[in-house]
FITITI-447678 format. One record per residue (C-alpha): residue number from 1; residue in one letter; x, y, z. Coordinates in steps of 0.001 Angstrom, whole numbers, padded with zeros to 6 digits. Each point is the difference from the previous one (the first is absolute). Layout:
// FITITI-447678
{k->NUM&r->A&east->X&north->Y&up->Z}
...
***
This chain:
// FITITI-447678
{k->1&r->M&east->016676&north->064383&up->-002137}
{k->2&r->A&east->-003369&north->-000739&up->-000930}
{k->3&r->K&east->-003243&north->000448&up->002285}
{k->4&r->I&east->-000613&north->-001526&up->002899}
{k->5&r->P&east->-003327&north->-001985&up->-000403}
{k->6&r->A&east->-002566&north->000706&up->002779}
{k->7&r->V&east->-001968&north->-002746&up->001385}
{k->8&r->N&east->-002457&north->000083&up->002148}
{k->9&r->A&east->-000339&north->-001938&up->003292}
{k->10&r->E&east->-002382&north->-000416&up->002785}
{k->11&r->L&east->000736&north->-001961&up->003452}
{k->12&r->R&east->-001529&north->-003131&up->000579}
{k->13&r->T&east->-001478&north->-000623&up->003624}
{k->14&r->E&east->-001317&north->-003958&up->-000704}
{k->15&r->M&east->002371&north->-002519&up->-000248}
{k->16&r->G&east->000454&north->-004048&up->-001138}
{k->17&r->S&east->-000641&north->-001207&up->-003051}
{k->18&r->R&east->-003763&north->000725&up->-000014}
{k->19&r->A&east->000560&north->003641&up->000323}
{k->20&r->A&east->002489&north->-000213&up->-002883}
{k->21&r->R&east->-002311&north->-001786&up->-002331}
{k->22&r->R&east->-001997&north->002643&up->000602}
{k->23&r->V&east->001968&north->002551&up->-000558}
{k->24&r->R&east->000502&north->-001605&up->-003626}
{k->25&r->A&east->-003146&north->-000729&up->-000672}
{k->26&r->G&east->-000460&north->003823&up->000433}
{k->27&r->G&east->002380&north->001287&up->-003197}
{k->28&r->R&east->003293&north->-000223&up->002376}
{k->29&r->I&east->003285&north->-001530&up->001257}
{k->30&r->P&east->001166&north->-000759&up->003652}
{k->31&r->A&east->003020&north->001924&up->000420}
{k->32&r->I&east->002583&north->000411&up->002565}
{k->33&r->L&east->002685&north->003360&up->000594}
{k->34&r->Y&east->002957&north->-000775&up->001975}
{k->35&r->G&east->003796&north->000864&up->000850}
{k->36&r->H&east->001697&north->003098&up->001186}
{k->37&r->K&east->-000350&north->-001535&up->003716}
{k->38&r->Q&east->-003978&north->001654&up->-000148}
{k->39&r->E&east->-002662&north->-002281&up->000547}
{k->40&r->N&east->-002066&north->-002509&up->-002506}
{k->41&r->L&east->-002756&north->001885&up->-001884}
{k->42&r->A&east->-002502&north->-002994&up->-001353}
{k->43&r->L&east->-001942&north->001736&up->-003213}
{k->44&r->A&east->-002203&north->000052&up->-002457}
{k->45&r->V&east->000815&north->001166&up->-003540}
{k->46&r->N&east->-001507&north->000404&up->-003380}
{k->47&r->H&east->000241&north->-003481&up->-001900}
{k->48&r->D&east->-000162&north->001914&up->-003568}
{k->49&r->E&east->002558&north->002517&up->001116}
{k->50&r->V&east->002810&north->-002628&up->000741}
{k->51&r->E&east->-000929&north->-001802&up->-002953}
{k->52&r->R&east->000507&north->003081&up->-001874}
{k->53&r->L&east->003002&north->000690&up->001266}
{k->54&r->L&east->001276&north->-003195&up->000036}
{k->55&r->T&east->-000358&north->-000562&up->-003698}
{k->56&r->H&east->002214&north->003514&up->-000505}
{k->57&r->G&east->003329&north->-001348&up->001903}
{k->58&r->A&east->-001036&north->002219&up->003027}
{k->59&r->H&east->002360&north->-000413&up->003229}
{k->60&r->L&east->-000858&north->003138&up->001827}
{k->61&r->V&east->-003533&north->000975&up->001434}
{k->62&r->D&east->-001431&north->002811&up->002508}
{k->63&r->L&east->-002517&north->-001574&up->002356}
{k->64&r->V&east->-002187&north->002940&up->000825}
{k->65&r->L&east->-001879&north->-001441&up->003121}
{k->66&r->D&east->-002644&north->002300&up->001898}
{k->67&r->G&east->001392&north->003032&up->-002360}
{k->68&r->K&east->003993&north->-000081&up->000940}
{k->69&r->S&east->002119&north->-001673&up->-002799}
{k->70&r->E&east->002848&north->-002547&up->001203}
{k->71&r->R&east->002688&north->-000805&up->-002748}
{k->72&r->A&east->000310&north->-003802&up->000330}
{k->73&r->L&east->001551&north->-003036&up->-002659}
{k->74&r->L&east->-001901&north->-002593&up->-001597}
{k->75&r->K&east->002074&north->-002943&up->001625}
{k->76&r->D&east->-002211&north->-003071&up->-000331}
{k->77&r->V&east->-003423&north->-000576&up->-001931}
{k->78&r->Q&east->-001792&north->-003691&up->000612}
{k->79&r->H&east->-002641&north->-001840&up->-002876}
{k->80&r->D&east->-002194&north->-002463&up->000450}
{k->81&r->F&east->000393&north->-003562&up->-000464}
{k->82&r->L&east->-000703&north->000370&up->-003571}
{k->83&r->G&east->002640&north->002724&up->-000071}
{k->84&r->D&east->-001801&north->002638&up->-002390}
{k->85&r->G&east->-001833&north->001632&up->003118}
{k->86&r->L&east->001396&north->002985&up->002087}
{k->87&r->Y&east->-000422&north->-002003&up->003722}
{k->88&r->H&east->002568&north->002702&up->002627}
{k->89&r->I&east->002465&north->002526&up->-000055}
{k->90&r->D&east->003127&north->001225&up->002152}
{k->91&r->F&east->000884&north->003559&up->-000171}
{k->92&r->A&east->003421&north->001175&up->002125}
{k->93&r->R&east->000406&north->003248&up->001062}
{k->94&r->V&east->002730&north->001644&up->-002340}
{k->95&r->A&east->002078&north->003172&up->000497}
{k->96&r->M&east->001763&north->001471&up->-002878}
{k->97&r->D&east->003734&north->000194&up->000855}
{k->98&r->E&east->-000001&north->-003618&up->000594}
{k->99&r->V&east->000745&north->-002957&up->-001760}
{k->100&r->V&east->-002187&north->-003007&up->-000665}
{k->101&r->R&east->-000438&north->-003330&up->-001678}
{k->102&r->V&east->-002943&north->-000739&up->-002500}
{k->103&r->A&east->-000594&north->-002369&up->-002775}
{k->104&r->V&east->-000460&north->002014&up->-003117}
{k->105&r->A&east->-001211&north->-001827&up->-003524}
{k->106&r->L&east->001962&north->-001217&up->-003006}
{k->107&r->D&east->-000737&north->001690&up->-003443}
{k->108&r->F&east->001045&north->-003095&up->-002168}
{k->109&r->H&east->000712&north->001442&up->-003025}
{k->110&r->G&east->-000091&north->-002155&up->-003758}
{k->111&r->T&east->000626&north->-003332&up->-000998}
{k->112&r->P&east->002539&north->-002950&up->000952}
{k->113&r->E&east->001917&north->-000540&up->-003450}
{k->114&r->G&east->000011&north->-003231&up->001855}
{k->115&r->V&east->-003486&north->-000185&up->-000469}
{k->116&r->T&east->-000288&north->000898&up->-003990}
{k->117&r->H&east->001735&north->-002878&up->-000016}
{k->118&r->G&east->-001503&north->-002347&up->001522}
{k->119&r->G&east->000430&north->000621&up->004089}
{k->120&r->V&east->-002092&north->000689&up->002688}
{k->121&r->A&east->000439&north->002598&up->002279}
{k->122&r->D&east->-000489&north->-000932&up->003677}
{k->123&r->Y&east->000080&north->003311&up->001666}
{k->124&r->H&east->000587&north->-000854&up->003949}
{k->125&r->S&east->-001359&north->003425&up->001566}
{k->126&r->T&east->-001867&north->003071&up->-000929}
{k->127&r->T&east->001492&north->002103&up->002468}
{k->128&r->I&east->003216&north->001309&up->002080}
{k->129&r->E&east->001093&north->001256&up->003809}
{k->130&r->V&east->001525&north->003206&up->-000494}
{k->131&r->E&east->000999&north->003177&up->002786}
{k->132&r->C&east->-000341&north->003633&up->-000624}
{k->133&r->L&east->-001613&north->002989&up->001315}
{k->134&r->P&east->-003700&north->000024&up->-000071}
{k->135&r->A&east->-000105&north->002591&up->-002521}
{k->136&r->D&east->001714&north->-001807&up->-002268}
{k->137&r->I&east->-000988&north->-003634&up->-000179}
{k->138&r->P&east->-000758&north->-000560&up->-003611}
{k->139&r->E&east->-003466&north->-001087&up->-001494}
{k->140&r->S&east->001481&north->-002882&up->-001500}
{k->141&r->I&east->004119&north->-001351&up->-001657}
{k->142&r->R&east->000544&north->-000586&up->-003193}
{k->143&r->V&east->001158&north->-003131&up->-001074}
{k->144&r->D&east->001602&north->-001066&up->-003778}
{k->145&r->V&east->-000498&north->-002648&up->-001074}
{k->146&r->Q&east->000260&north->-000344&up->-003653}
{k->147&r->H&east->003825&north->-001561&up->-000108}
{k->148&r->L&east->-000720&north->-003268&up->002170}
{k->149&r->Q&east->000895&north->-003179&up->-001678}
{k->150&r->I&east->-001633&north->-003225&up->000508}
{k->151&r->G&east->001739&north->-000884&up->003137}
{k->152&r->G&east->000939&north->003724&up->000803}
{k->153&r->L&east->-001318&north->000710&up->003759}
{k->154&r->L&east->000010&north->004089&up->001043}
{k->155&r->H&east->001140&north->000172&up->003766}
{k->156&r->A&east->-001429&north->002996&up->002039}
{k->157&r->S&east->003844&north->000889&up->-000154}
{k->158&r->D&east->-001378&north->001447&up->-003795}
{k->159&r->L&east->-002071&north->002109&up->000874}
{k->160&r->I&east->000823&north->004078&up->-000261}
{k->161&r->M&east->-001421&north->001701&up->003010}
{k->162&r->P&east->-001378&north->003342&up->-000301}
{k->163&r->G&east->001886&north->003184&up->001784}
{k->164&r->G&east->-000402&north->-000049&up->003690}
{k->165&r->V&east->-000417&north->-003693&up->-000014}
{k->166&r->K&east->001045&north->-002790&up->001363}
{k->167&r->M&east->-000536&north->-004070&up->-000559}
{k->168&r->A&east->-000458&north->-001696&up->003022}
{k->169&r->A&east->-000836&north->-003612&up->-001755}
{k->170&r->N&east->002577&north->-002726&up->-000008}
{k->171&r->P&east->002106&north->000728&up->-002947}
{k->172&r->E&east->000039&north->-003970&up->-001224}
{k->173&r->E&east->-003714&north->-000072&up->-000183}
{k->174&r->I&east->-001037&north->-000662&up->-003414}
{k->175&r->L&east->-002938&north->002431&up->-001419}
{k->176&r->V&east->-000411&north->-002451&up->-003474}
{k->177&r->G&east->001099&north->-002276&up->-001595}
{k->178&r->V&east->-000058&north->-001881&up->-004087}
{k->179&r->L&east->-001407&north->-003472&up->000387}
{k->180&r->A&east->001772&north->-002557&up->-002887}
{k->181&r->P&east->-003532&north->-000794&up->-001827}
{k->182&r->R&east->-001072&north->-003416&up->001929}
{k->183&r->A&east->000040&north->-002226&up->-002873}
{k->184&r->A&east->003271&north->000875&up->-000449}
{k->185&r->V&east->000894&north->-000984&up->004018}
{k->186&r->E&east->-001705&north->-003448&up->000192}
{k->187&r->E&east->001411&north->-001228&up->-003488}
{k->188&r->E&east->003400&north->001029&up->001236}
{k->189&r->A&east->-000341&north->-001070&up->004389}
{k->190&r->P&east->-000300&north->-004298&up->-000172}
{k->191&r->V&east->-002434&north->-001660&up->001970}
{k->192&r->E&east->001723&north->-000623&up->003235}
{k->193&r->G&east->000116&north->-003475&up->001012}
{k->194&r->E&east->-000316&north->-000411&up->-003296}
{k->195&r->E&east->002512&north->-002058&up->-002549}
{k->196&r->A&east->000652&north->000692&up->-003810}
{k->197&r->A&east->-001811&north->-003011&up->-002166}
{k->198&r->E&east->003126&north->-001930&up->-001383}
{k->199&r->P&east->000334&north->000070&up->-003686}
{k->200&r->E&east->-002159&north->-003800&up->-001778}
{k->201&r->V&east->002968&north->-001825&up->-001798}
{k->202&r->I&east->-001513&north->-000683&up->-003254}
{k->203&r->G&east->000707&north->-003491&up->-000867}
{k->204&r->H&east->000744&north->-001717&up->004335}
{k->205&r->K&east->-002721&north->-001394&up->000091}
{k->206&r->K&east->000257&north->-002335&up->-002751}
{k->207&r->E&east->003776&north->-000611&up->000226}
{k->208&r->E&east->-001244&north->-001446&up->004104}
{k->209&r->E&east->-002800&north->-002216&up->-001876}
{k->210&r->E&east->002801&north->-001400&up->-002450}
{k->211&r->E&east->002633&north->-000869&up->002846}
{k->212&r->E&east->-003101&north->-002278&up->001174}
***
């Protein structure tokens, strides 16, 4: 098991949106620690420390508060309305002998064969829910997509779970598919309500004129 990173935290004594803005302006992120039937603690953690952890796919941390360490799971990460800035973090207390449910990143490998033939890869999800002991939480789960042809789909049930890890998502959940080229789809599909034009019969008009 890799070394669990430490995150320095401090208690927040002021609540409310204005106080939270001051925390963010000081290079920290508002956070909460909960679970195990203990009191919820409002915290502030260092922005850069947490961002580095997320970049490396970390899930478990040791929160260091007033010189004491408490093991916790990065349970939920909220971003700002632009989606590129950390806004709030939820930490859940965890024991190393209890099974936890966590979202793990999917690491896609290869270019689908269908894409090389003009298809378009359609990725439905970038994470998957799993259950395991905290020590068994993988940084990511490898997903090989090179074999996918046009029209092919890869479901959650197609994934190979690491040892000690159980998939918690719906097995029928679609993770990625390869769509047919748009031009081909548009050419095959008739416009709704539009009837095919009847071919013009050459000479038909001339015959009618002669009858008159």
